[in-house]
MIFI-596425 format. One record per residue: residue in one letter; residue number from 1; z, y, x of N, C-alpha, C, O in turn. Coordinates in nm, 2 decimals. Example, Ala and Ser with C-alpha at 12.3 -4.5 7.8 and 13.67 -1.06 7.14 Angstrom:
2
SITE resn resi    n_z    n_y    n_x   ca_z   ca_y   ca_x    c_z    c_y    c_x    o_z    o_y    o_x
SITE    A    1   0.78  -0.57   1.32   0.78  -0.45   1.23   0.78  -0.33   1.32   0.85  -0.33   1.42
SITE    S    2   0.71  -0.22   1.28   0.71  -0.11   1.37   0.79   0.00   1.29   0.80   0.11   1.34
END
This chain:
81
SITE resn resi    n_z    n_y    n_x   ca_z   ca_y   ca_x    c_z    c_y    c_x    o_z    o_y    o_x
SITE    M    1   0.65   0.89   0.29   0.53   0.87   0.22   0.52   0.73   0.18   0.55   0.64   0.25
SITE    R    2   0.47   0.71   0.06   0.45   0.58   0.01   0.31   0.54   0.02   0.22   0.62  -0.01
SITE    T    3   0.28   0.41   0.05   0.15   0.35   0.05   0.16   0.20   0.04   0.27   0.15   0.05
SITE    T    4   0.05   0.14   0.02   0.05  -0.01   0.01  -0.02  -0.06   0.13  -0.14  -0.02   0.17
SITE    L    5   0.04  -0.16   0.20  -0.02  -0.22   0.32  -0.01  -0.37   0.30   0.08  -0.43   0.24
SITE    D    6  -0.11  -0.44   0.36  -0.11  -0.59   0.37  -0.05  -0.62   0.50  -0.11  -0.59   0.61
SITE    I    7   0.07  -0.68   0.51   0.14  -0.72   0.63   0.16  -0.87   0.63   0.20  -0.93   0.53
SITE    D    8   0.12  -0.93   0.74   0.14  -1.08   0.75   0.28  -1.12   0.72   0.38  -1.04   0.76
SITE    D    9   0.30  -1.23   0.66   0.43  -1.27   0.61   0.53  -1.29   0.73   0.65  -1.25   0.71
SITE    D   10   0.49  -1.34   0.84   0.58  -1.36   0.95   0.62  -1.22   1.01   0.74  -1.21   1.05
SITE    I   11   0.53  -1.12   1.01   0.57  -0.99   1.06   0.67  -0.92   0.97   0.76  -0.86   1.01
SITE    L   12   0.64  -0.93   0.84   0.73  -0.87   0.74   0.87  -0.94   0.75   0.97  -0.87   0.74
SITE    A   13   0.88  -1.07   0.77   1.01  -1.14   0.78   1.09  -1.09   0.90   1.21  -1.07   0.89
SITE    V   14   1.02  -1.07   1.01   1.09  -1.02   1.13   1.13  -0.88   1.11   1.25  -0.84   1.14
SITE    A   15   1.05  -0.80   1.05   1.08  -0.66   1.02   1.20  -0.65   0.93   1.29  -0.57   0.95
SITE    K   16   1.21  -0.73   0.83   1.32  -0.73   0.73   1.45  -0.78   0.80   1.56  -0.73   0.78
SITE    E   17   1.44  -0.88   0.89   1.56  -0.92   0.97   1.61  -0.81   1.06   1.73  -0.79   1.07
SITE    M   18   1.51  -0.75   1.13   1.55  -0.63   1.21   1.62  -0.52   1.13   1.72  -0.47   1.17
SITE    A   19   1.57  -0.50   1.01   1.62  -0.39   0.92   1.76  -0.43   0.88   1.85  -0.35   0.87
SITE    R   20   1.78  -0.56   0.85   1.91  -0.61   0.80   2.02  -0.59   0.92   2.13  -0.54   0.89
SITE    T   21   1.98  -0.63   1.04   2.08  -0.62   1.15   2.10  -0.48   1.19   2.21  -0.45   1.25
SITE    Q   22   2.01  -0.39   1.16   2.03  -0.25   1.20   2.07  -0.16   1.09   2.09  -0.04   1.10
SITE    C   23   2.09  -0.22   0.97   2.13  -0.15   0.85   2.04  -0.03   0.81   2.08   0.08   0.78
SITE    V   24   1.91  -0.05   0.82   1.81   0.04   0.78   1.70  -0.03   0.70   1.71  -0.15   0.68
SITE    S   25   1.61   0.05   0.64   1.50  -0.01   0.56   1.40  -0.08   0.65   1.38  -0.04   0.76
SITE    A   26   1.33  -0.17   0.59   1.22  -0.24   0.66   1.11  -0.13   0.69   1.04  -0.14   0.79
SITE    G   27   1.09  -0.04   0.60   0.99   0.06   0.62   1.02   0.15   0.74   0.93   0.19   0.82
SITE    R   28   1.15   0.18   0.76   1.19   0.26   0.88   1.17   0.18   1.01   1.12   0.23   1.11
SITE    V   29   1.20   0.05   1.00   1.17  -0.04   1.12   1.03  -0.04   1.16   0.99  -0.02   1.27
SITE    I   30   0.94  -0.06   1.05   0.80  -0.07   1.08   0.75   0.06   1.13   0.66   0.06   1.22
SITE    S   31   0.79   0.17   1.07   0.75   0.30   1.12   0.79   0.32   1.27   0.71   0.37   1.35
SITE    R   32   0.91   0.28   1.31   0.95   0.30   1.44   0.87   0.21   1.54   0.82   0.26   1.64
SITE    L   33   0.84   0.09   1.49   0.76   0.00   1.58   0.62   0.05   1.60   0.56   0.05   1.71
SITE    L   34   0.56   0.10   1.49   0.42   0.16   1.50   0.42   0.28   1.59   0.33   0.30   1.67
SITE    R   35   0.52   0.37   1.57   0.53   0.49   1.65   0.55   0.45   1.80   0.48   0.51   1.89
SITE    D   36   0.63   0.35   1.83   0.65   0.30   1.97   0.52   0.25   2.02   0.48   0.28   2.14
SITE    A   37   0.44   0.17   1.94   0.32   0.11   1.99   0.21   0.22   2.01   0.13   0.21   2.11
SITE    M   38   0.21   0.32   1.93   0.11   0.43   1.94   0.14   0.53   2.06   0.05   0.59   2.11
SITE    T   39   0.27   0.54   2.09   0.30   0.64   2.19   0.34   0.57   2.32   0.35   0.64   2.43
SITE    G   40   0.36   0.44   2.32   0.39   0.37   2.44   0.54   0.39   2.48   0.58   0.36   2.60
SITE    Q   41   0.62   0.43   2.39   0.76   0.46   2.41   0.84   0.36   2.33   0.79   0.31   2.23
SITE    S   42   0.97   0.35   2.36   1.06   0.27   2.28   1.17   0.36   2.22   1.26   0.40   2.30
SITE    S   43   1.16   0.38   2.09   1.27   0.46   2.03   1.37   0.38   1.95   1.46   0.43   1.89
SITE    M   44   1.35   0.24   1.96   1.44   0.15   1.88   1.57   0.15   1.95   1.59   0.12   2.06
SITE    K   45   1.67   0.18   1.87   1.81   0.17   1.91   1.87   0.05   1.85   1.90   0.04   1.73
SITE    Q   46   1.88  -0.05   1.93   1.93  -0.18   1.88   2.08  -0.20   1.90   2.14  -0.15   2.00
SITE    T   47   2.14  -0.26   1.80   2.28  -0.29   1.80   2.29  -0.42   1.88   2.19  -0.49   1.90
SITE    P   48   2.41  -0.45   1.93   2.43  -0.57   2.01   2.38  -0.69   1.93   2.32  -0.79   1.98
SITE    Q   49   2.40  -0.70   1.80   2.36  -0.81   1.71   2.21  -0.82   1.71   2.15  -0.93   1.72
SITE    A   50   2.14  -0.70   1.70   1.99  -0.70   1.69   1.93  -0.76   1.83   1.83  -0.81   1.83
SITE    Q   51   2.00  -0.73   1.94   1.96  -0.78   2.07   1.98  -0.93   2.08   1.91  -0.99   2.16
SITE    Q   52   2.07  -0.99   2.01   2.10  -1.13   2.02   2.00  -1.22   1.94   1.96  -1.32   2.00
SITE    T   53   1.97  -1.18   1.82   1.89  -1.27   1.74   1.79  -1.19   1.66   1.81  -1.07   1.62
SITE    V   54   1.67  -1.24   1.64   1.57  -1.19   1.55   1.51  -1.30   1.47   1.46  -1.40   1.52
SITE    A   55   1.53  -1.29   1.34   1.48  -1.39   1.25   1.54  -1.53   1.28   1.47  -1.63   1.27
SITE    G   56   1.66  -1.53   1.33   1.73  -1.66   1.36   1.71  -1.72   1.50   1.75  -1.83   1.53
SITE    F   57   1.64  -1.65   1.59   1.62  -1.70   1.73   1.64  -1.59   1.83   1.63  -1.47   1.79
SITE    T   58   1.68  -1.63   1.95   1.70  -1.53   2.05   1.57  -1.51   2.13   1.53  -1.61   2.20
SITE    P   59   1.51  -1.39   2.13   1.39  -1.37   2.20   1.41  -1.35   2.35   1.52  -1.31   2.40
SITE    F   60   1.31  -1.38   2.43   1.32  -1.35   2.57   1.30  -1.20   2.59   1.25  -1.13   2.51
SITE    P   61   1.36  -1.15   2.70   1.34  -1.00   2.73   1.19  -0.97   2.74   1.11  -1.05   2.80
SITE    S   62   1.15  -0.85   2.70   1.01  -0.81   2.71   0.97  -0.79   2.86   1.05  -0.74   2.94
SITE    Q   63   0.85  -0.84   2.89   0.79  -0.82   3.02   0.67  -0.72   3.01   0.60  -0.71   3.11
SITE    G   64   0.66  -0.66   2.90   0.55  -0.56   2.88   0.42  -0.62   2.86   0.32  -0.54   2.86
SITE    V   65   0.41  -0.75   2.83   0.28  -0.81   2.81   0.28  -0.87   2.67   0.37  -0.94   2.63
SITE    L   66   0.18  -0.84   2.59   0.16  -0.90   2.46   0.10  -1.03   2.46  -0.01  -1.05   2.53
SITE    I   67   0.16  -1.13   2.40   0.10  -1.27   2.40   0.04  -1.30   2.26   0.11  -1.28   2.16
SITE    S   68  -0.08  -1.33   2.26  -0.15  -1.36   2.13  -0.15  -1.51   2.10  -0.11  -1.59   2.18
SITE    N   69  -0.19  -1.54   1.98  -0.20  -1.68   1.94  -0.30  -1.75   2.02  -0.29  -1.87   2.05
SITE    A   70  -0.41  -1.68   2.06  -0.51  -1.74   2.14  -0.46  -1.78   2.28  -0.49  -1.88   2.33
SITE    D   71  -0.37  -1.69   2.33  -0.30  -1.73   2.46  -0.22  -1.85   2.45  -0.22  -1.94   2.53
SITE    I   72  -0.15  -1.86   2.34  -0.06  -1.98   2.31  -0.15  -2.10   2.29  -0.12  -2.21   2.35
SITE    D   73  -0.26  -2.09   2.22  -0.35  -2.21   2.20  -0.41  -2.25   2.33  -0.42  -2.37   2.35
SITE    A   74  -0.45  -2.16   2.41  -0.51  -2.19   2.54  -0.40  -2.27   2.63  -0.44  -2.36   2.70
SITE    L   75  -0.28  -2.22   2.63  -0.18  -2.29   2.70  -0.15  -2.43   2.65  -0.13  -2.52   2.73
SITE    R   76  -0.15  -2.45   2.52  -0.14  -2.58   2.46  -0.25  -2.67   2.50  -0.23  -2.79   2.53
SITE    D   77  -0.37  -2.62   2.51  -0.49  -2.70   2.55  -0.47  -2.75   2.70  -0.50  -2.86   2.73
SITE    V   78  -0.42  -2.65   2.78  -0.40  -2.69   2.92  -0.29  -2.79   2.94  -0.30  -2.88   3.02
SITE    E   79  -0.18  -2.78   2.86  -0.07  -2.87   2.87  -0.09  -3.00   2.79  -0.01  -3.09   2.81
SITE    G   80  -0.19  -3.00   2.71  -0.22  -3.12   2.63  -0.12  -3.14   2.51  -0.09  -3.25   2.47
SITE    V   81  -0.07  -3.03   2.46   0.02  -3.03   2.35  -0.05  -3.02   2.22   0.01  -3.02   2.11
END
């Protein structure tokens, strides 16, 4: 199905990088991620390359907690950064 969505630039960049490393379309990656988020399951089959880098950096393993920008700002305030 085709539709038009407004997606933040940073989110789209990561989705495109994931799509590139998995050799699928960005739409397919975004659909999988949304499905995972809505069902609480993980259907993403990552290649070893996709597990190593995302958008040029190596992410920490998931701990099941979503970190928001507000959380990061609060930590910066505490640390004085």
